[in-house]
Backbone and ligand atoms as CSV (ligand in chain L), in Angstrom:
chain,resi,resn,atom,element,x,y,z
A,1,MET,N,N,99.449,105.965,131.018
A,1,MET,CA,C,100.284,105.436,129.941
A,1,MET,C,C,100.191,106.336,128.703
A,2,ARG,N,N,101.343,106.579,128.110
A,2,ARG,CA,C,101.394,107.500,126.969
A,2,ARG,C,C,102.215,106.843,125.859
A,3,VAL,N,N,101.600,106.680,124.716
A,3,VAL,CA,C,102.261,105.946,123.634
A,3,VAL,C,C,102.539,106.872,122.449
A,4,ALA,N,N,103.784,106.859,121.991
A,4,ALA,CA,C,104.182,107.638,120.815
A,4,ALA,C,C,103.798,106.856,119.557
A,5,VAL,N,N,103.249,107.558,118.576
A,5,VAL,CA,C,102.908,106.914,117.306
A,5,VAL,C,C,103.691,107.638,116.214
A,6,LEU,N,N,104.553,106.906,115.524
A,6,LEU,CA,C,105.340,107.517,114.450
A,6,LEU,C,C,104.369,107.956,113.358
A,7,ALA,N,N,104.391,109.248,113.041
A,7,ALA,CA,C,103.358,109.803,112.162
A,7,ALA,C,C,103.976,110.518,110.965
A,8,LEU,N,N,104.987,109.888,110.380
A,8,LEU,CA,C,105.653,110.496,109.224
A,8,LEU,C,C,104.895,110.191,107.956
A,9,GLN,N,N,104.253,109.028,107.939
A,9,GLN,CA,C,103.681,108.530,106.689
A,9,GLN,C,C,102.915,107.264,107.024
A,10,GLY,N,N,101.859,106.973,106.242
A,10,GLY,CA,C,101.170,105.687,106.402
A,10,GLY,C,C,99.973,105.739,107.340
A,11,ALA,N,N,99.598,104.561,107.849
A,11,ALA,CA,C,98.324,104.395,108.577
A,11,ALA,C,C,98.505,104.604,110.064
A,12,PHE,N,N,98.891,105.820,110.463
A,12,PHE,CA,C,99.139,106.062,111.888
A,12,PHE,C,C,97.870,106.451,112.639
A,13,ILE,N,N,96.937,107.130,111.954
A,13,ILE,CA,C,95.710,107.595,112.628
A,13,ILE,C,C,94.902,106.407,113.176
A,14,GLU,N,N,94.870,105.338,112.416
A,14,GLU,CA,C,94.114,104.161,112.832
A,14,GLU,C,C,94.680,103.557,114.119
A,15,HIS,N,N,96.003,103.599,114.252
A,15,HIS,CA,C,96.619,103.126,115.505
A,15,HIS,C,C,96.219,104.019,116.670
A,16,GLU,N,N,96.251,105.314,116.419
A,16,GLU,CA,C,95.892,106.258,117.493
A,16,GLU,C,C,94.459,106.012,117.957
A,17,GLN,N,N,93.556,105.832,116.956
A,17,GLN,CA,C,92.157,105.601,117.304
A,17,GLN,C,C,92.003,104.329,118.132
A,18,MET,N,N,92.698,103.292,117.702
A,18,MET,CA,C,92.570,102.018,118.405
A,18,MET,C,C,93.090,102.138,119.843
A,19,LEU,N,N,94.212,102.818,120.020
A,19,LEU,CA,C,94.747,102.988,121.368
A,19,LEU,C,C,93.829,103.859,122.216
A,20,GLN,N,N,93.297,104.908,121.609
A,20,GLN,CA,C,92.391,105.785,122.360
A,20,GLN,C,C,91.132,105.047,122.775
A,21,GLU,N,N,90.648,104.152,121.910
A,21,GLU,CA,C,89.480,103.331,122.268
A,21,GLU,C,C,89.790,102.434,123.461
A,22,LEU,N,N,91.064,102.127,123.643
A,22,LEU,CA,C,91.470,101.300,124.780
A,22,LEU,C,C,91.865,102.158,125.984
A,23,GLY,N,N,91.630,103.455,125.874
A,23,GLY,CA,C,91.869,104.362,126.993
A,23,GLY,C,C,93.316,104.798,127.142
A,24,VAL,N,N,94.108,104.654,126.082
A,24,VAL,CA,C,95.521,105.012,126.159
A,24,VAL,C,C,95.753,106.360,125.477
A,25,GLU,N,N,96.530,107.206,126.143
A,25,GLU,CA,C,96.867,108.511,125.572
A,25,GLU,C,C,97.933,108.324,124.495
A,26,THR,N,N,97.803,109.042,123.372
A,26,THR,CA,C,98.788,108.918,122.300
A,26,THR,C,C,99.300,110.310,121.918
A,27,PHE,N,N,100.462,110.334,121.300
A,27,PHE,CA,C,100.907,111.572,120.643
A,27,PHE,C,C,101.696,111.206,119.399
A,28,GLU,N,N,101.690,112.127,118.435
A,28,GLU,CA,C,102.318,111.861,117.147
A,28,GLU,C,C,103.773,112.315,117.133
A,29,VAL,N,N,104.605,111.489,116.517
A,29,VAL,CA,C,106.015,111.849,116.371
A,29,VAL,C,C,106.260,112.216,114.907
A,30,ARG,N,N,106.544,113.495,114.688
A,30,ARG,CA,C,106.825,113.994,113.332
A,30,ARG,C,C,108.223,114.582,113.234
A,31,GLN,N,N,108.791,114.923,114.382
A,31,GLN,CA,C,110.126,115.519,114.406
A,31,GLN,C,C,110.796,115.230,115.749
A,32,LEU,N,N,112.052,115.573,115.831
A,32,LEU,CA,C,112.851,115.247,117.008
A,32,LEU,C,C,112.256,115.794,118.311
A,33,SER,N,N,111.702,117.017,118.263
A,33,SER,CA,C,111.167,117.591,119.508
A,33,SER,C,C,109.948,116.792,120.001
A,34,ASP,N,N,109.179,116.190,119.080
A,34,ASP,CA,C,108.065,115.319,119.513
A,34,ASP,C,C,108.618,114.100,120.224
A,35,TRP,N,N,109.655,113.547,119.603
A,35,TRP,CA,C,110.230,112.298,120.127
A,35,TRP,C,C,110.763,112.472,121.540
A,36,GLN,N,N,111.218,113.691,121.846
A,36,GLN,CA,C,111.835,113.919,123.165
A,36,GLN,C,C,110.824,113.967,124.315
A,37,GLN,N,N,109.528,113.918,123.987
A,37,GLN,CA,C,108.519,113.873,125.060
A,37,GLN,C,C,108.582,112.535,125.795
A,38,PRO,N,N,108.127,112.525,127.049
A,38,PRO,CA,C,108.093,111.256,127.791
A,38,PRO,C,C,107.125,110.272,127.134
A,39,LYS,N,N,107.478,108.998,127.148
A,39,LYS,CA,C,106.635,107.982,126.508
A,39,LYS,C,C,106.878,106.627,127.136
A,40,ASP,N,N,105.866,105.775,127.047
A,40,ASP,CA,C,105.982,104.414,127.588
A,40,ASP,C,C,106.214,103.396,126.488
A,41,ALA,N,N,105.968,103.788,125.236
A,41,ALA,CA,C,106.081,102.827,124.134
A,41,ALA,C,C,105.982,103.578,122.817
A,42,LEU,N,N,106.280,102.847,121.747
A,42,LEU,CA,C,106.225,103.421,120.391
A,42,LEU,C,C,105.478,102.475,119.465
A,43,ILE,N,N,104.681,103.067,118.566
A,43,ILE,CA,C,104.049,102.281,117.499
A,43,ILE,C,C,104.609,102.766,116.164
A,44,ILE,N,N,105.011,101.809,115.331
A,44,ILE,CA,C,105.481,102.153,113.974
A,44,ILE,C,C,104.442,101.583,113.005
A,45,PRO,N,N,103.769,102.451,112.262
A,45,PRO,CA,C,102.647,102.001,111.442
A,45,PRO,C,C,103.079,101.410,110.110
A,46,GLY,N,N,102.098,100.909,109.389
A,46,GLY,CA,C,102.313,100.471,108.014
A,46,GLY,C,C,102.410,101.686,107.105
A,47,GLY,N,N,102.852,101.451,105.914
A,47,GLY,CA,C,103.022,102.529,104.939
A,47,GLY,C,C,104.039,102.051,103.930
A,48,GLU,N,N,105.033,102.871,103.679
A,48,GLU,CA,C,106.071,102.491,102.733
A,48,GLU,C,C,107.420,102.543,103.474
A,49,SER,N,N,108.006,101.402,103.692
A,49,SER,CA,C,109.193,101.338,104.554
A,49,SER,C,C,110.360,102.153,103.994
A,50,THR,N,N,110.509,102.160,102.678
A,50,THR,CA,C,111.639,102.907,102.093
A,50,THR,C,C,111.482,104.398,102.396
A,51,THR,N,N,110.275,104.918,102.234
A,51,THR,CA,C,110.000,106.328,102.514
A,51,THR,C,C,110.185,106.613,104.010
A,52,GLN,N,N,109.698,105.696,104.834
A,52,GLN,CA,C,109.806,105.912,106.280
A,52,GLN,C,C,111.276,105.969,106.720
A,53,VAL,N,N,112.093,105.072,106.194
A,53,VAL,CA,C,113.515,105.075,106.574
A,53,VAL,C,C,114.170,106.380,106.112
A,54,ARG,N,N,113.846,106.806,104.893
A,54,ARG,CA,C,114.429,108.039,104.361
A,54,ARG,C,C,114.052,109.241,105.246
A,55,LEU,N,N,112.776,109.311,105.623
A,55,LEU,CA,C,112.324,110.417,106.472
A,55,LEU,C,C,112.947,110.351,107.865
A,56,LEU,N,N,112.977,109.167,108.450
A,56,LEU,CA,C,113.563,109.013,109.787
A,56,LEU,C,C,115.014,109.490,109.791
A,57,SER,N,N,115.689,109.143,108.718
A,57,SER,CA,C,117.088,109.489,108.602
A,57,SER,C,C,117.270,111.000,108.434
A,58,SER,N,N,116.496,111.600,107.528
A,58,SER,CA,C,116.704,113.028,107.270
A,58,SER,C,C,116.230,113.888,108.437
A,59,LEU,N,N,115.309,113.373,109.249
A,59,LEU,CA,C,114.830,114.148,110.405
A,59,LEU,C,C,115.685,113.920,111.664
A,60,GLY,N,N,116.694,113.072,111.511
A,60,GLY,CA,C,117.560,112.790,112.671
A,60,GLY,C,C,116.881,111.926,113.712
A,61,LEU,N,N,115.884,111.143,113.288
A,61,LEU,CA,C,115.137,110.323,114.234
A,61,LEU,C,C,115.611,108.871,114.276
A,62,LEU,N,N,116.290,108.451,113.225
A,62,LEU,CA,C,116.629,107.025,113.112
A,62,LEU,C,C,117.492,106.557,114.290
A,63,HIS,N,N,118.538,107.294,114.567
A,63,HIS,CA,C,119.452,106.865,115.615
A,63,HIS,C,C,118.811,106.916,117.009
A,64,PRO,N,N,118.163,108.043,117.390
A,64,PRO,CA,C,117.560,108.065,118.739
A,64,PRO,C,C,116.464,107.020,118.927
A,65,ILE,N,N,115.691,106.750,117.906
A,65,ILE,CA,C,114.631,105.737,118.063
A,65,ILE,C,C,115.264,104.352,118.209
A,66,ARG,N,N,116.244,104.078,117.366
A,66,ARG,CA,C,116.926,102.775,117.457
A,66,ARG,C,C,117.542,102.584,118.854
A,67,GLN,N,N,118.188,103.641,119.338
A,67,GLN,CA,C,118.829,103.587,120.644
A,67,GLN,C,C,117.793,103.313,121.751
A,68,ALA,N,N,116.655,104.013,121.682
A,68,ALA,CA,C,115.618,103.843,122.710
A,68,ALA,C,C,115.082,102.397,122.701
A,69,ILE,N,N,114.904,101.842,121.512
A,69,ILE,CA,C,114.400,100.454,121.438
A,69,ILE,C,C,115.452,99.504,122.008
A,70,LEU,N,N,116.712,99.745,121.643
A,70,LEU,CA,C,117.780,98.875,122.162
A,70,LEU,C,C,117.883,98.963,123.680
A,71,GLU,N,N,117.515,100.138,124.208
A,71,GLU,CA,C,117.558,100.316,125.667
A,71,GLU,C,C,116.306,99.806,126.359
A,72,GLY,N,N,115.337,99.289,125.569
A,72,GLY,CA,C,114.185,98.620,126.192
A,72,GLY,C,C,112.832,99.270,125.968
A,73,LEU,N,N,112.755,100.349,125.175
A,73,LEU,CA,C,111.450,100.957,124.939
A,73,LEU,C,C,110.561,99.951,124.181
A,74,PRO,N,N,109.370,99.649,124.704
A,74,PRO,CA,C,108.482,98.725,124.006
A,74,PRO,C,C,108.056,99.285,122.656
A,75,VAL,N,N,108.021,98.437,121.645
A,75,VAL,CA,C,107.667,98.894,120.303
A,75,VAL,C,C,106.766,97.865,119.646
A,76,PHE,N,N,105.810,98.375,118.870
A,76,PHE,CA,C,104.905,97.533,118.089
A,76,PHE,C,C,104.946,98.055,116.652
A,77,GLY,N,N,105.440,97.220,115.732
A,77,GLY,CA,C,105.507,97.598,114.326
A,77,GLY,C,C,104.554,96.777,113.494
A,78,THR,N,N,103.795,97.439,112.638
A,78,THR,CA,C,102.890,96.696,111.744
A,78,THR,C,C,103.315,96.923,110.303
A,79,CYS,N,N,103.411,95.848,109.566
A,79,CYS,CA,C,103.695,95.849,108.132
A,79,CYS,C,C,104.998,96.611,107.805
A,80,ALA,N,N,104.948,97.818,107.258
A,80,ALA,CA,C,106.193,98.551,107.031
A,80,ALA,C,C,106.952,98.707,108.356
A,81,GLY,N,N,106.225,98.849,109.442
A,81,GLY,CA,C,106.841,98.948,110.779
A,81,GLY,C,C,107.657,97.704,111.105
A,82,LEU,N,N,107.126,96.552,110.743
A,82,LEU,CA,C,107.855,95.293,110.928
A,82,LEU,C,C,109.136,95.307,110.092
A,83,ILE,N,N,109.003,95.792,108.862
A,83,ILE,CA,C,110.173,95.834,107.954
A,83,ILE,C,C,111.265,96.731,108.560
A,84,LEU,N,N,110.848,97.869,109.124
A,84,LEU,CA,C,111.820,98.784,109.727
A,84,LEU,C,C,112.562,98.149,110.895
A,85,LEU,N,N,111.868,97.268,111.619
A,85,LEU,CA,C,112.496,96.644,112.781
A,85,LEU,C,C,113.436,95.496,112.406
A,86,ALA,N,N,113.255,94.939,111.200
A,86,ALA,CA,C,114.004,93.745,110.807
A,86,ALA,C,C,115.486,94.033,110.583
A,87,LYS,N,N,116.314,93.083,111.011
A,87,LYS,CA,C,117.769,93.212,110.775
A,87,LYS,C,C,118.144,92.845,109.354
A,88,GLU,N,N,117.384,91.917,108.756
A,88,GLU,CA,C,117.760,91.461,107.405
A,88,GLU,C,C,116.560,91.450,106.468
A,89,GLU,N,N,116.892,91.620,105.179
A,89,GLU,CA,C,115.881,91.458,104.135
A,89,GLU,C,C,116.468,90.486,103.104
A,90,ASP,N,N,115.796,89.422,102.844
A,90,ASP,CA,C,116.276,88.380,101.924
A,90,ASP,C,C,117.716,87.971,102.225
A,91,GLY,N,N,118.008,87.853,103.510
A,91,GLY,CA,C,119.327,87.364,103.916
A,91,GLY,C,C,120.425,88.414,103.932
A,92,GLN,N,N,120.077,89.662,103.592
A,92,GLN,CA,C,121.097,90.732,103.559
A,92,GLN,C,C,120.786,91.754,104.666
A,93,PRO,N,N,121.817,92.374,105.254
A,93,PRO,CA,C,121.569,93.401,106.264
A,93,PRO,C,C,120.727,94.543,105.670
A,94,ARG,N,N,119.828,95.093,106.491
A,94,ARG,CA,C,118.935,96.148,106.009
A,94,ARG,C,C,119.350,97.493,106.560
A,95,GLN,N,N,118.914,98.544,105.879
A,95,GLN,CA,C,118.983,99.904,106.422
A,95,GLN,C,C,117.671,100.128,107.144
A,96,GLY,N,N,117.713,100.544,108.371
A,96,GLY,CA,C,116.457,100.764,109.093
A,96,GLY,C,C,116.761,100.823,110.568
A,97,LEU,N,N,115.796,100.452,111.390
A,97,LEU,CA,C,116.033,100.453,112.826
A,97,LEU,C,C,116.810,99.197,113.224
A,98,CYS,N,N,116.511,98.098,112.539
A,98,CYS,CA,C,117.319,96.872,112.669
A,98,CYS,C,C,117.494,96.404,114.107
A,99,THR,N,N,116.401,96.332,114.845
A,99,THR,CA,C,116.496,95.912,116.242
A,99,THR,C,C,115.947,94.503,116.464
A,100,MET,N,N,115.306,93.916,115.456
A,100,MET,CA,C,114.710,92.580,115.653
A,100,MET,C,C,115.453,91.541,114.839
A,101,ASP,N,N,115.624,90.373,115.453
A,101,ASP,CA,C,116.358,89.281,114.801
A,101,ASP,C,C,115.439,88.522,113.848
A,102,ILE,N,N,115.047,89.203,112.787
A,102,ILE,CA,C,114.200,88.570,111.775
A,102,ILE,C,C,114.699,88.941,110.383
A,103,ASP,N,N,114.455,88.014,109.452
A,103,ASP,CA,C,114.799,88.229,108.041
A,103,ASP,C,C,113.481,88.310,107.276
A,104,VAL,N,N,113.231,89.481,106.651
A,104,VAL,CA,C,111.925,89.684,106.008
A,104,VAL,C,C,111.999,89.583,104.489
A,105,CYS,N,N,110.862,89.269,103.941
A,105,CYS,CA,C,110.669,89.302,102.503
A,105,CYS,C,C,109.612,90.376,102.257
A,106,ARG,N,N,109.997,91.447,101.539
A,106,ARG,CA,C,109.040,92.539,101.286
A,106,ARG,C,C,108.138,92.210,100.113
A,107,ASN,N,N,106.952,92.790,100.109
A,107,ASN,CA,C,105.972,92.572,99.039
A,107,ASN,C,C,105.928,91.079,98.686
A,108,ALA,N,N,105.820,90.293,99.747
A,108,ALA,CA,C,106.068,88.863,99.633
A,108,ALA,C,C,105.004,88.113,98.872
A,109,TYR,N,N,103.856,88.702,98.757
A,109,TYR,CA,C,102.746,87.966,98.153
A,109,TYR,C,C,102.537,88.324,96.687
A,110,GLY,N,N,103.458,89.093,96.106
A,110,GLY,CA,C,103.329,89.448,94.692
A,110,GLY,C,C,102.301,90.535,94.486
A,111,ARG,N,N,102.243,91.048,93.297
A,111,ARG,CA,C,101.363,92.194,93.029
A,111,ARG,C,C,99.889,91.798,92.997
A,112,GLN,N,N,99.587,90.672,92.363
A,112,GLN,CA,C,98.195,90.259,92.235
A,112,GLN,C,C,97.569,89.954,93.591
A,113,LEU,N,N,98.330,89.207,94.394
A,113,LEU,CA,C,97.803,88.759,95.683
A,113,LEU,C,C,98.257,89.678,96.806
A,114,GLY,N,N,98.700,90.865,96.444
A,114,GLY,CA,C,99.307,91.765,97.411
A,114,GLY,C,C,98.448,92.092,98.609
A,115,SER,N,N,97.153,92.181,98.422
A,115,SER,CA,C,96.289,92.578,99.519
A,115,SER,C,C,95.183,91.549,99.707
A,116,PHE,N,N,95.014,91.088,100.908
A,116,PHE,CA,C,93.974,90.107,101.193
A,116,PHE,C,C,93.662,90.084,102.687
A,117,ASN,N,N,92.530,89.496,102.989
A,117,ASN,CA,C,92.146,89.336,104.392
A,117,ASN,C,C,92.224,87.860,104.758
A,118,ALA,N,N,92.594,87.604,105.995
A,118,ALA,CA,C,92.635,86.227,106.472
A,118,ALA,C,C,92.162,86.252,107.923
A,119,THR,N,N,91.974,85.073,108.479
A,119,THR,CA,C,91.801,85.020,109.925
A,119,THR,C,C,92.814,84.016,110.427
A,120,GLY,N,N,93.352,84.246,111.589
A,120,GLY,CA,C,94.378,83.331,112.074
A,120,GLY,C,C,94.490,83.342,113.583
A,121,HIS,N,N,95.219,82.344,114.034
A,121,HIS,CA,C,95.490,82.166,115.457
A,121,HIS,C,C,96.775,82.944,115.785
A,122,VAL,N,N,96.744,83.711,116.838
A,122,VAL,CA,C,97.974,84.360,117.304
A,122,VAL,C,C,98.239,83.851,118.723
A,123,SER,N,N,99.314,83.143,118.858
A,123,SER,CA,C,99.666,82.460,120.100
A,123,SER,C,C,99.560,83.330,121.332
A,124,GLY,N,N,98.775,82.894,122.300
A,124,GLY,CA,C,98.645,83.633,123.551
A,124,GLY,C,C,97.793,84.874,123.434
A,125,ILE,N,N,97.258,85.158,122.235
A,125,ILE,CA,C,96.482,86.385,122.034
A,125,ILE,C,C,95.045,86.065,121.611
A,126,GLY,N,N,94.864,85.198,120.654
A,126,GLY,CA,C,93.488,84.862,120.272
A,126,GLY,C,C,93.386,83.954,119.071
A,127,GLU,N,N,92.210,83.360,118.914
A,127,GLU,CA,C,91.885,82.482,117.774
A,127,GLU,C,C,91.091,83.303,116.762
A,128,HIS,N,N,91.143,82.923,115.537
A,128,HIS,CA,C,90.305,83.517,114.492
A,128,HIS,C,C,90.357,85.043,114.485
A,129,LEU,N,N,91.534,85.586,114.607
A,129,LEU,CA,C,91.648,87.050,114.572
A,129,LEU,C,C,91.665,87.507,113.119
A,130,PRO,N,N,90.975,88.627,112.831
A,130,PRO,CA,C,90.995,89.132,111.464
A,130,PRO,C,C,92.373,89.748,111.147
A,131,MET,N,N,92.873,89.454,109.964
A,131,MET,CA,C,94.193,89.962,109.574
A,131,MET,C,C,94.088,90.587,108.201
A,132,THR,N,N,94.421,91.862,108.113
A,132,THR,CA,C,94.400,92.553,106.829
A,132,THR,C,C,95.825,92.712,106.324
A,133,PHE,N,N,96.091,92.131,105.160
A,133,PHE,CA,C,97.432,92.206,104.564
A,133,PHE,C,C,97.382,93.167,103.379
A,134,ILE,N,N,98.278,94.136,103.362
A,134,ILE,CA,C,98.335,95.083,102.236
A,134,ILE,C,C,99.770,95.158,101.740
A,135,ARG,N,N,99.992,94.644,100.564
A,135,ARG,CA,C,101.362,94.549,100.007
A,135,ARG,C,C,102.332,94.176,101.131
A,136,ALA,N,N,101.964,93.104,101.784
A,136,ALA,CA,C,102.593,92.769,103.052
A,136,ALA,C,C,103.896,92.005,102.899
A,137,PRO,N,N,104.729,92.135,103.917
A,137,PRO,CA,C,105.907,91.269,103.993
A,137,PRO,C,C,105.529,89.968,104.697
A,138,TYR,N,N,106.400,89.000,104.681
A,138,TYR,CA,C,106.350,87.945,105.703
A,138,TYR,C,C,107.765,87.739,106.193
A,139,ILE,N,N,107.898,86.907,107.185
A,139,ILE,CA,C,109.210,86.698,107.780
A,139,ILE,C,C,109.765,85.374,107.259
A,140,HIS,N,N,110.889,85.437,106.535
A,140,HIS,CA,C,111.522,84.207,106.031
A,140,HIS,C,C,111.911,83.305,107.183
A,141,ARG,N,N,112.623,83.932,108.156
A,141,ARG,CA,C,113.153,83.129,109.255
A,141,ARG,C,C,113.526,84.049,110.407
A,142,THR,N,N,113.613,83.452,111.570
A,142,THR,CA,C,114.046,84.200,112.738
A,142,THR,C,C,115.563,83.997,112.852
A,143,LEU,N,N,116.251,84.995,113.377
A,143,LEU,CA,C,117.717,84.954,113.404
A,143,LEU,C,C,118.267,84.629,114.786
A,144,SER,N,N,117.365,84.501,115.770
A,144,SER,CA,C,117.836,84.076,117.089
A,144,SER,C,C,116.681,83.410,117.827
A,145,SER,N,N,117.062,82.671,118.865
A,145,SER,CA,C,116.036,81.957,119.629
A,145,SER,C,C,115.284,82.909,120.560
A,146,ASP,N,N,115.673,84.191,120.586
A,146,ASP,CA,C,114.935,85.176,121.390
A,146,ASP,C,C,113.606,85.537,120.735
A,147,VAL,N,N,113.474,85.220,119.471
A,147,VAL,CA,C,112.242,85.599,118.751
A,147,VAL,C,C,111.213,84.483,118.874
A,148,GLU,N,N,110.039,84.883,119.350
A,148,GLU,CA,C,108.947,83.930,119.531
A,148,GLU,C,C,107.996,84.088,118.341
A,149,ILE,N,N,107.708,82.990,117.661
A,149,ILE,CA,C,106.773,83.054,116.534
A,149,ILE,C,C,105.349,82.987,117.100
A,150,LEU,N,N,104.567,84.013,116.821
A,150,LEU,CA,C,103.205,84.078,117.380
A,150,LEU,C,C,102.161,83.618,116.380
A,151,SER,N,N,102.469,83.747,115.088
A,151,SER,CA,C,101.447,83.379,114.110
A,151,SER,C,C,102.067,83.065,112.754
A,152,GLU,N,N,101.454,82.072,112.099
A,152,GLU,CA,C,101.836,81.746,110.711
A,152,GLU,C,C,100.556,81.657,109.904
A,153,VAL,N,N,100.616,82.170,108.679
A,153,VAL,CA,C,99.488,82.070,107.753
A,153,VAL,C,C,100.039,81.456,106.466
A,154,ASP,N,N,99.410,80.406,106.023
A,154,ASP,CA,C,99.865,79.678,104.821
A,154,ASP,C,C,101.348,79.314,104.894
A,155,GLY,N,N,101.782,78.912,106.066
A,155,GLY,CA,C,103.167,78.463,106.214
A,155,GLY,C,C,104.190,79.585,106.338
A,156,HIS,N,N,103.722,80.837,106.377
A,156,HIS,CA,C,104.658,81.955,106.523
A,156,HIS,C,C,104.477,82.630,107.878
A,157,ILE,N,N,105.595,83.047,108.465
A,157,ILE,CA,C,105.535,83.711,109.765
A,157,ILE,C,C,105.003,85.139,109.573
A,158,VAL,N,N,103.954,85.494,110.319
A,158,VAL,CA,C,103.360,86.827,110.150
A,158,VAL,C,C,103.246,87.629,111.457
A,159,ALA,N,N,103.607,87.023,112.587
A,159,ALA,CA,C,103.619,87.786,113.841
A,159,ALA,C,C,104.698,87.215,114.747
A,160,VAL,N,N,105.466,88.122,115.350
A,160,VAL,CA,C,106.572,87.700,116.231
A,160,VAL,C,C,106.689,88.646,117.424
A,161,ARG,N,N,107.305,88.097,118.475
A,161,ARG,CA,C,107.648,88.927,119.627
A,161,ARG,C,C,109.097,88.631,119.992
A,162,GLN,N,N,109.837,89.665,120.265
A,162,GLN,CA,C,111.200,89.497,120.797
A,162,GLN,C,C,111.289,90.383,122.024
A,163,GLY,N,N,110.995,89.814,123.173
A,163,GLY,CA,C,111.001,90.586,124.418
A,163,GLY,C,C,110.004,91.723,124.355
A,164,HIS,N,N,110.520,92.958,124.362
A,164,HIS,CA,C,109.651,94.132,124.387
A,164,HIS,C,C,109.253,94.601,122.986
A,165,GLN,N,N,109.601,93.802,121.955
A,165,GLN,CA,C,109.265,94.179,120.575
A,165,GLN,C,C,108.220,93.236,119.996
A,166,LEU,N,N,107.169,93.822,119.416
A,166,LEU,CA,C,106.091,93.041,118.803
A,166,LEU,C,C,105.967,93.506,117.359
A,167,ALA,N,N,105.787,92.556,116.436
A,167,ALA,CA,C,105.657,92.966,115.038
A,167,ALA,C,C,104.690,92.038,114.313
A,168,THR,N,N,103.860,92.646,113.457
A,168,THR,CA,C,102.938,91.854,112.635
A,168,THR,C,C,103.071,92.292,111.180
A,169,ALA,N,N,102.950,91.310,110.287
A,169,ALA,CA,C,102.988,91.608,108.848
A,169,ALA,C,C,101.646,92.173,108.395
A,170,PHE,N,N,100.617,91.935,109.202
A,170,PHE,CA,C,99.269,92.411,108.870
A,170,PHE,C,C,98.950,93.672,109.661
A,171,HIS,N,N,97.763,94.218,109.409
A,171,HIS,CA,C,97.355,95.503,110.013
A,171,HIS,C,C,96.179,95.306,110.967
A,172,PRO,N,N,96.421,95.041,112.237
A,172,PRO,CA,C,95.283,94.932,113.155
A,172,PRO,C,C,94.525,96.251,113.286
A,173,GLU,N,N,95.226,97.364,113.073
A,173,GLU,CA,C,94.594,98.684,113.242
A,173,GLU,C,C,93.579,98.982,112.134
A,174,LEU,N,N,93.598,98.199,111.069
A,174,LEU,CA,C,92.608,98.412,109.995
A,174,LEU,C,C,91.411,97.478,110.147
A,175,THR,N,N,91.349,96.780,111.280
A,175,THR,CA,C,90.179,95.951,111.571
A,175,THR,C,C,89.512,96.562,112.805
A,176,THR,N,N,88.457,95.913,113.286
A,176,THR,CA,C,87.838,96.428,114.519
A,176,THR,C,C,88.264,95.579,115.720
A,177,ASP,N,N,89.243,94.720,115.505
A,177,ASP,CA,C,89.670,93.802,116.562
A,177,ASP,C,C,90.838,94.399,117.356
A,178,HIS,N,N,90.638,94.492,118.665
A,178,HIS,CA,C,91.616,95.170,119.513
A,178,HIS,C,C,92.630,94.234,120.184
A,179,HIS,N,N,92.559,92.928,119.877
A,179,HIS,CA,C,93.373,91.967,120.629
A,179,HIS,C,C,94.875,92.275,120.644
A,180,LEU,N,N,95.426,92.615,119.463
A,180,LEU,CA,C,96.883,92.825,119.398
A,180,LEU,C,C,97.303,94.057,120.198
A,181,HIS,N,N,96.534,95.133,120.049
A,181,HIS,CA,C,96.864,96.365,120.791
A,181,HIS,C,C,96.704,96.142,122.299
A,182,GLN,N,N,95.660,95.393,122.644
A,182,GLN,CA,C,95.418,95.104,124.058
A,182,GLN,C,C,96.577,94.280,124.642
A,183,TYR,N,N,97.042,93.331,123.873
A,183,TYR,CA,C,98.171,92.493,124.292
A,183,TYR,C,C,99.425,93.359,124.493
A,184,PHE,N,N,99.646,94.268,123.553
A,184,PHE,CA,C,100.803,95.161,123.649
A,184,PHE,C,C,100.724,95.996,124.932
A,185,ILE,N,N,99.543,96.538,125.186
A,185,ILE,CA,C,99.364,97.408,126.356
A,185,ILE,C,C,99.411,96.626,127.674
A,186,GLN,N,N,98.784,95.453,127.669
A,186,GLN,CA,C,98.641,94.729,128.938
A,186,GLN,C,C,99.830,93.828,129.256
A,187,HIS,N,N,100.516,93.339,128.228
A,187,HIS,CA,C,101.572,92.366,128.487
A,187,HIS,C,C,102.971,92.850,128.155
A,188,ILE,N,N,103.105,93.620,127.073
A,188,ILE,CA,C,104.474,93.994,126.674
A,188,ILE,C,C,104.922,95.276,127.380
A,189,ILE,N,N,104.079,96.299,127.379
A,189,ILE,CA,C,104.498,97.577,128.006
A,189,ILE,C,C,104.780,97.352,129.506
A,190,PRO,N,N,103.864,96.725,130.259
A,190,PRO,CA,C,104.163,96.548,131.694
A,190,PRO,C,C,105.397,95.680,131.956
A,191,SER,N,N,105.677,94.724,131.069
A,191,SER,CA,C,106.818,93.838,131.326
A,191,SER,C,C,108.147,94.579,131.155
A,192,ALA,N,N,108.120,95.681,130.410
A,192,ALA,CA,C,109.343,96.445,130.185
A,192,ALA,C,C,109.531,97.545,131.237
A,193,ALA,N,N,108.469,97.830,131.971
A,193,ALA,CA,C,108.498,98.981,132.894
A,193,ALA,C,C,109.435,98.727,134.087
L,1,LIG,N1,N,105.028,97.118,100.889
L,1,LIG,C1,C,105.318,98.078,101.907
L,1,LIG,C2,C,106.826,98.192,102.144
L,1,LIG,O1,O,107.588,97.477,101.616
L,1,LIG,C3,C,104.617,97.735,103.211
L,1,LIG,C4,C,103.138,97.810,103.015
L,1,LIG,C5,C,102.361,98.184,104.241
L,1,LIG,O2,O,102.896,98.685,105.237
L,1,LIG,N2,N,101.067,97.979,104.153
L,1,LIG,O3,O,107.228,99.026,102.878
């Protein structure tokens, strides 16, 4: 199994480390020629979604990545990655990959409470999982019944799955807990193969 990790900006190294600890081969996507390598899945890391969209667009990566996801490539987006996957932001269409039927609220917790740790239940994945939120979004609402809500923290949706797409508002890669990555590798990637 070989997983592409979008490495334009943000916390991509931590994802690579976590996948490698699980015995999965990774490679970094920085330009179109990287993207054209064979792959079984894609990880979109946290960082700054506005910058990531701008870079994806100027590098000619936005359209091919969106197309691959629409054609069934498994994807896991964390934080800014979740924002990139969302079709809407505050009820308005977004610029981005826009492959998931979710409406997001960016920087949802305000500046003071922007970063915090929590523990939560993620449906079908685990109890008391550590969750690191950094200027995190949450999901206002799901836009179709294809989206499965996996976790809520303080009444807000923070993890979802839509078929071969997984997204979390928090950063599992910044903890030592491998549950989310393991779930992606064991349940989502094989189901799309
Ligand atoms: N606040 C960032 C954004 O809007 C996301 C933060 C993160 O990925 N940790 O893109």
